[in-house]
DSSP file (Angstrom, degrees, kcal/mol; ACC not computed):
  #  RESIDUE AA STRUCTURE BP1 BP2  ACC     N-H-->O    O-->H-N    N-H-->O    O-->H-N    TCO  KAPPA ALPHA  PHI   PSI    X-CA   Y-CA   Z-CA
    1    1 A M     >        0   0    0      0, 0.0     4,-2.7     0, 0.0     5,-0.2   0.000 360.0 360.0 360.0 -38.6   72.6  113.1   83.8
    2    2 A R  H  >  +     0   0    0      1,-0.2     4,-2.4     2,-0.2     5,-0.1   0.911 360.0  47.8 -57.9 -43.1   70.3  111.3   86.4
    3    3 A R  H  > S+     0   0    0      2,-0.2     4,-2.4     1,-0.2    -1,-0.2   0.862 110.5  51.9 -67.9 -35.3   72.7  112.2   89.2
    4    4 A T  H  > S+     0   0    0      2,-0.2     4,-2.8     1,-0.2    -2,-0.2   0.940 110.7  47.4 -64.9 -46.7   72.9  115.8   88.0
    5    5 A V  H  X S+     0   0    0     -4,-2.7     4,-2.8     1,-0.2     5,-0.2   0.914 111.9  50.8 -60.3 -43.6   69.1  116.1   87.9
    6    6 A E  H  X S+     0   0    0     -4,-2.4     4,-2.1    -5,-0.2    -1,-0.2   0.918 112.1  46.7 -60.9 -43.9   68.9  114.6   91.4
    7    7 A A  H  X S+     0   0    0     -4,-2.4     4,-2.2     2,-0.2    -2,-0.2   0.925 113.4  48.5 -64.6 -44.9   71.4  117.0   92.8
    8    8 A F  H  < S+     0   0    0     -4,-2.8    -2,-0.2     1,-0.2    -1,-0.2   0.923 114.3  45.4 -61.5 -44.9   69.7  120.0   91.1
    9    9 A N  H  < S+     0   0    0     -4,-2.8    -1,-0.2    -5,-0.2    -2,-0.2   0.846 115.9  46.9 -68.5 -33.1   66.3  119.0   92.4
   10   10 A S  H  < S+     0   0    0     -4,-2.1    -2,-0.2    -5,-0.2    -1,-0.2   0.820 129.2  20.6 -77.0 -31.8   67.6  118.3   95.9
   11   11 A H    ><  +     0   0    0     -4,-2.2     3,-1.8    -5,-0.2    -1,-0.2  -0.444  67.6 157.3-136.5  60.4   69.6  121.5   96.3
   12   12 A P  G >  S+     0   0    0      0, 0.0     3,-0.7     0, 0.0    44,-0.1   0.704  72.3  62.2 -66.4 -18.7   68.2  124.1   93.8
   13   13 A D  G 3  S+     0   0    0      1,-0.2    -5,-0.1    -3,-0.1    -2,-0.0   0.581  96.0  62.0 -79.6  -8.0   69.6  127.0   95.8
   14   14 A R  G <  S+     0   0    0     -3,-1.8     2,-0.4    -6,-0.1    -1,-0.2   0.380  91.5  73.1-100.9   3.2   73.2  125.9   95.3
   15   15 A F    <   -     0   0    0     -3,-0.7     2,-0.4    -4,-0.2    41,-0.2  -0.927  51.0-171.9-126.2 146.3   73.5  126.1   91.6
   16   16 A L        -     0   0    0     -2,-0.4     2,-0.2    40,-0.1    37,-0.2  -0.978  20.4-136.3-137.0 119.3   73.8  128.9   89.1
   17   17 A F        +     0   0    0     35,-2.3     2,-0.3    -2,-0.4    40,-0.0  -0.526  31.5 162.5 -77.6 141.3   73.6  128.5   85.4
   18   18 A G        -     0   0    0     -2,-0.2    -2,-0.0     1,-0.1    35,-0.0  -0.984  33.3-151.8-153.6 154.5   76.1  130.3   83.2
   19   19 A T        -     0   0    0     -2,-0.3     3,-0.1     2,-0.1    -1,-0.1   0.688  26.3-138.4-101.1 -20.9   77.4  130.0   79.6
   20   20 A D        +     0   0    0      1,-0.3     2,-0.4    13,-0.0    -2,-0.0   0.642  52.4 147.6  64.3  15.8   80.9  131.4   79.9
   21   21 A N        -     0   0    0      9,-0.1     2,-0.6     3,-0.0    -1,-0.3  -0.694  36.8-153.8 -79.0 130.7   80.2  133.2   76.5
   22   22 A V        -     0   0    0     -2,-0.4    -1,-0.0     1,-0.2     0, 0.0  -0.937  69.3 -25.1-110.0 116.7   81.9  136.5   76.3
   23   23 A A  S    S-     0   0    0     -2,-0.6    -1,-0.2     1,-0.1     7,-0.0   0.934  80.2-151.7  48.9  61.2   80.3  139.0   74.0
   24   24 A P        -     0   0    0      0, 0.0    -1,-0.1     0, 0.0     3,-0.1  -0.303  14.4-128.5 -61.8 147.1   78.5  136.5   71.8
   25   25 A A  S    S-     0   0    0      1,-0.1     2,-0.3     2,-0.0    -2,-0.0   0.784  83.1  -2.8 -68.2 -28.0   78.0  137.8   68.2
   26   26 A D  S  > S-     0   0    0      1,-0.1     4,-1.5     0, 0.0     3,-0.3  -0.951  76.8 -96.1-156.5 172.5   74.3  137.0   68.3
   27   27 A Q  H  > S+     0   0    0     -2,-0.3     4,-2.8     1,-0.2     5,-0.2   0.845 116.9  61.8 -66.0 -34.3   71.5  135.4   70.4
   28   28 A A  H  > S+     0   0    0      1,-0.2     4,-1.3     2,-0.2    -1,-0.2   0.891 103.5  50.0 -60.0 -39.5   71.9  132.0   68.7
   29   29 A T  H  > S+     0   0    0     -3,-0.3     4,-0.7     2,-0.2    -1,-0.2   0.913 112.1  47.8 -64.1 -43.0   75.4  131.8   69.9
   30   30 A Q  H  X S+     0   0    0     -4,-1.5     4,-0.9     1,-0.2     3,-0.4   0.906 114.0  46.2 -63.9 -42.7   74.3  132.6   73.5
   31   31 A L  H  X S+     0   0    0     -4,-2.8     4,-2.8     1,-0.2    -1,-0.2   0.670  93.4  79.4 -78.0 -16.8   71.4  130.1   73.4
   32   32 A R  H  X S+     0   0    0     -4,-1.3     4,-1.0    -5,-0.2    -1,-0.2   0.936  98.4  41.2 -56.8 -48.9   73.5  127.3   71.9
   33   33 A V  H >X S+     0   0    0     -4,-0.7     4,-0.7    -3,-0.4     3,-0.5   0.910 113.0  54.9 -67.2 -41.7   75.1  126.4   75.3
   34   34 A Y  H >< S+     0   0    0     -4,-0.9     3,-1.3     1,-0.2    -2,-0.2   0.926 107.8  49.3 -55.7 -46.1   71.7  126.9   77.1
   35   35 A H  H >< S+     0   0    0     -4,-2.8     3,-1.4     1,-0.3    -1,-0.2   0.692  95.3  71.0 -73.6 -17.3   70.1  124.4   74.8
   36   36 A L  H << S+     0   0    0     -4,-1.0    -1,-0.3    -3,-0.5    -2,-0.2   0.797  98.6  53.1 -61.7 -25.7   72.8  121.9   75.3
   37   37 A W  T XX S+     0   0    0     -3,-1.3     4,-2.4    -4,-0.7     3,-1.8   0.398  74.8 107.1 -89.8   1.1   71.3  121.6   78.8
   38   38 A D  H <> S+     0   0    0     -3,-1.4     4,-2.2     1,-0.3    -1,-0.2   0.858  75.2  57.1 -50.7 -41.2   67.7  120.9   77.5
   39   39 A P  H 34 S+     0   0    0      0, 0.0    -1,-0.3     0, 0.0    -2,-0.1   0.774 112.4  42.8 -64.0 -21.9   67.9  117.2   78.6
   40   40 A V  H <> S+     0   0    0     -3,-1.8     4,-0.5     2,-0.1    -2,-0.2   0.859 111.6  52.6 -87.0 -40.5   68.7  118.4   82.1
   41   41 A W  H >< S+     0   0    0     -4,-2.4     3,-1.2     1,-0.2    -3,-0.2   0.901  99.9  65.2 -60.9 -40.9   66.1  121.2   82.3
   42   42 A A  T 3< S+     0   0    0     -4,-2.2    -1,-0.2     1,-0.3    -2,-0.1   0.874 104.2  39.8 -56.4 -47.3   63.2  118.9   81.2
   43   43 A P  T 34 S+     0   0    0      0, 0.0    -1,-0.3     0, 0.0    -2,-0.2   0.528  92.6 107.7 -85.0  -1.4   63.1  116.5   84.2
   44   44 A L  S << S-     0   0    0     -3,-1.2   -38,-0.1    -4,-0.5   -39,-0.0  -0.344  79.8-103.8 -70.2 154.1   63.7  119.2   86.8
   45   45 A T     >  -     0   0    0      1,-0.1     4,-2.7     4,-0.0     5,-0.2  -0.425  34.5-111.6 -66.4 154.4   60.9  120.4   89.1
   46   46 A P  H  > S+     0   0    0      0, 0.0     4,-2.2     0, 0.0     5,-0.2   0.890 118.6  51.3 -56.4 -38.9   59.5  123.8   88.0
   47   47 A E  H  > S+     0   0    0      2,-0.2     4,-2.4     1,-0.2     5,-0.2   0.943 112.1  44.5 -63.5 -48.7   61.0  125.3   91.2
   48   48 A A  H  > S+     0   0    0      1,-0.2     4,-2.6     2,-0.2     5,-0.3   0.912 112.6  52.3 -63.9 -42.7   64.5  123.9   90.7
   49   49 A S  H  X S+     0   0    0     -4,-2.7     4,-2.4     1,-0.2     5,-0.3   0.935 111.8  45.0 -59.4 -48.0   64.5  124.8   87.0
   50   50 A L  H  X>S+     0   0    0     -4,-2.2     5,-2.9    -5,-0.2     4,-2.2   0.916 114.2  48.7 -64.7 -43.5   63.5  128.5   87.7
   51   51 A K  I  <>S+     0   0    0     -4,-2.4     5,-3.2     3,-0.2     6,-0.4   0.929 115.8  42.5 -62.6 -45.5   66.0  128.9   90.5
   52   52 A I  I  <5S+     0   0    0     -4,-2.6   -35,-2.3    -5,-0.2    -2,-0.2   0.897 120.0  41.2 -71.9 -40.5   69.0  127.4   88.6
   53   53 A R  I  <5S-     0   0    0     -4,-2.4    -1,-0.2    -5,-0.3    -2,-0.2   0.812 142.5 -19.8 -77.4 -29.8   68.3  129.1   85.3
   54   54 A K  I  X5S+     0   0    0     -4,-2.2     4,-2.1    -5,-0.3    -3,-0.2   0.577 117.8  70.1-146.3 -47.0   67.3  132.6   86.7
   55   55 A G  I  ><S+     0   0    0     -5,-2.9     4,-2.6     1,-0.2    -4,-0.2   0.852  98.4  50.6 -62.0 -42.0   66.3  132.9   90.3
   56   56 A N  H  ><S+     0   0    0     -5,-3.2     4,-2.7    -6,-0.2     5,-0.3   0.899 109.9  52.0 -65.4 -39.0   69.6  132.3   92.0
   57   57 A Y  H  > S+     0   0    0     -6,-0.4     4,-2.8     2,-0.2     5,-0.4   0.953 111.8  46.2 -58.8 -50.0   71.3  134.8   89.9
   58   58 A E  H  X S+     0   0    0     -4,-2.1     4,-2.3     1,-0.2     5,-0.3   0.921 113.8  48.9 -60.1 -44.5   68.7  137.4   90.7
   59   59 A R  H  X S+     0   0    0     -4,-2.6     4,-1.4    -5,-0.2    -1,-0.2   0.929 115.9  42.2 -61.3 -47.0   68.9  136.6   94.4
   60   60 A I  H  X S+     0   0    0     -4,-2.7     4,-1.0     1,-0.2    -2,-0.2   0.943 119.9  40.0 -68.5 -49.0   72.6  136.7   94.6
   61   61 A F  H  X S+     0   0    0     -4,-2.8     4,-0.7    -5,-0.3    -1,-0.2   0.817 112.4  54.7 -77.0 -29.9   73.2  139.8   92.5
   62   62 A D  H  X S+     0   0    0     -4,-2.3     4,-0.5    -5,-0.4     3,-0.2   0.868 112.6  45.0 -67.3 -34.9   70.3  141.8   93.9
   63   63 A A  H  X S+     0   0    0     -4,-1.4     4,-2.2    -5,-0.3    -2,-0.2   0.680  95.7  79.5 -79.8 -18.2   71.6  141.3   97.4
   64   64 A A  H  X S+     0   0    0     -4,-1.0     4,-2.8     1,-0.2     5,-0.2   0.898  88.4  52.3 -60.7 -44.5   75.2  142.1   96.4
   65   65 A R  H  X S+     0   0    0     -4,-0.7     4,-2.5    -3,-0.2    -1,-0.2   0.927 111.4  47.0 -59.6 -45.9   74.8  145.9   96.5
   66   66 A T  H  X S+     0   0    0     -4,-0.5     4,-2.1     1,-0.2    -1,-0.2   0.911 113.9  47.8 -62.1 -43.0   73.3  145.9  100.0
   67   67 A R  H  X S+     0   0    0     -4,-2.2     4,-2.1     2,-0.2    -2,-0.2   0.892 111.9  49.4 -67.3 -39.1   76.0  143.6  101.2
   68   68 A V  H  X S+     0   0    0     -4,-2.8     4,-2.7     2,-0.2    -2,-0.2   0.930 111.1  49.2 -65.8 -44.9   78.8  145.6   99.7
   69   69 A R  H  X S+     0   0    0     -4,-2.5     4,-2.4    -5,-0.2    -2,-0.2   0.894 111.0  50.4 -62.9 -38.6   77.5  148.9  101.1
   70   70 A A  H  X S+     0   0    0     -4,-2.1     4,-1.9    -5,-0.2    -1,-0.2   0.904 110.9  49.0 -65.0 -40.7   77.2  147.3  104.6
   71   71 A W  H  X S+     0   0    0     -4,-2.1     4,-2.1     2,-0.2     5,-0.3   0.922 111.0  50.3 -64.3 -43.6   80.8  146.1  104.3
   72   72 A E  H  X S+     0   0    0     -4,-2.7     4,-2.8     1,-0.2    -2,-0.2   0.927 109.4  51.0 -59.5 -45.0   82.0  149.5  103.3
   73   73 A K  H  < S+     0   0    0     -4,-2.4    -1,-0.2     1,-0.2    -2,-0.2   0.878 116.5  40.9 -60.5 -38.7   80.1  151.2  106.2
   74   74 A A  H  < S+     0   0    0     -4,-1.9    -1,-0.2    -5,-0.2    -2,-0.2   0.756 129.3  24.7 -80.7 -25.4   81.7  148.8  108.6
   75   75 A N  H  < S+     0   0    0     -4,-2.1     2,-0.7    -5,-0.1    -3,-0.2   0.651  97.1  83.3-120.6 -19.1   85.3  148.7  107.2
   76   76 A V     <  -     0   0    0     -4,-2.8    -1,-0.1    -5,-0.3    -4,-0.0  -0.810  59.7-158.8 -98.0 120.1   86.1  151.8  105.2
   77   77 A K        -     0   0    0     -2,-0.7    -3,-0.0     1,-0.1    -4,-0.0  -0.770  24.3-108.4 -96.5 138.7   87.3  154.7  107.3
   78   78 A P              0   0    0      0, 0.0    -1,-0.1     0, 0.0     0, 0.0  -0.280 360.0 360.0 -61.6 149.9   87.1  158.3  106.0
   79   79 A L              0   0    0      0, 0.0    -2,-0.0     0, 0.0     0, 0.0   0.474 360.0 360.0 -75.5 360.0   90.4  159.9  105.1
């Protein structure tokens, strides 16, 4: 766990938390996996914790639409 915390704190932009839960029946099921990570979340810096739990997802997925549209403009030719 110590090495994981060190890696997360050293490189917080490189990690994205996910549960791999598909259509959980309720919120408790969804949060079960999240709370398994509580011993890792606690010693993280506030910046690393926020980026890994939420911020990196927002950054990546918010930028995706712009990047896809730019790729389409450059690569998709009209019929």
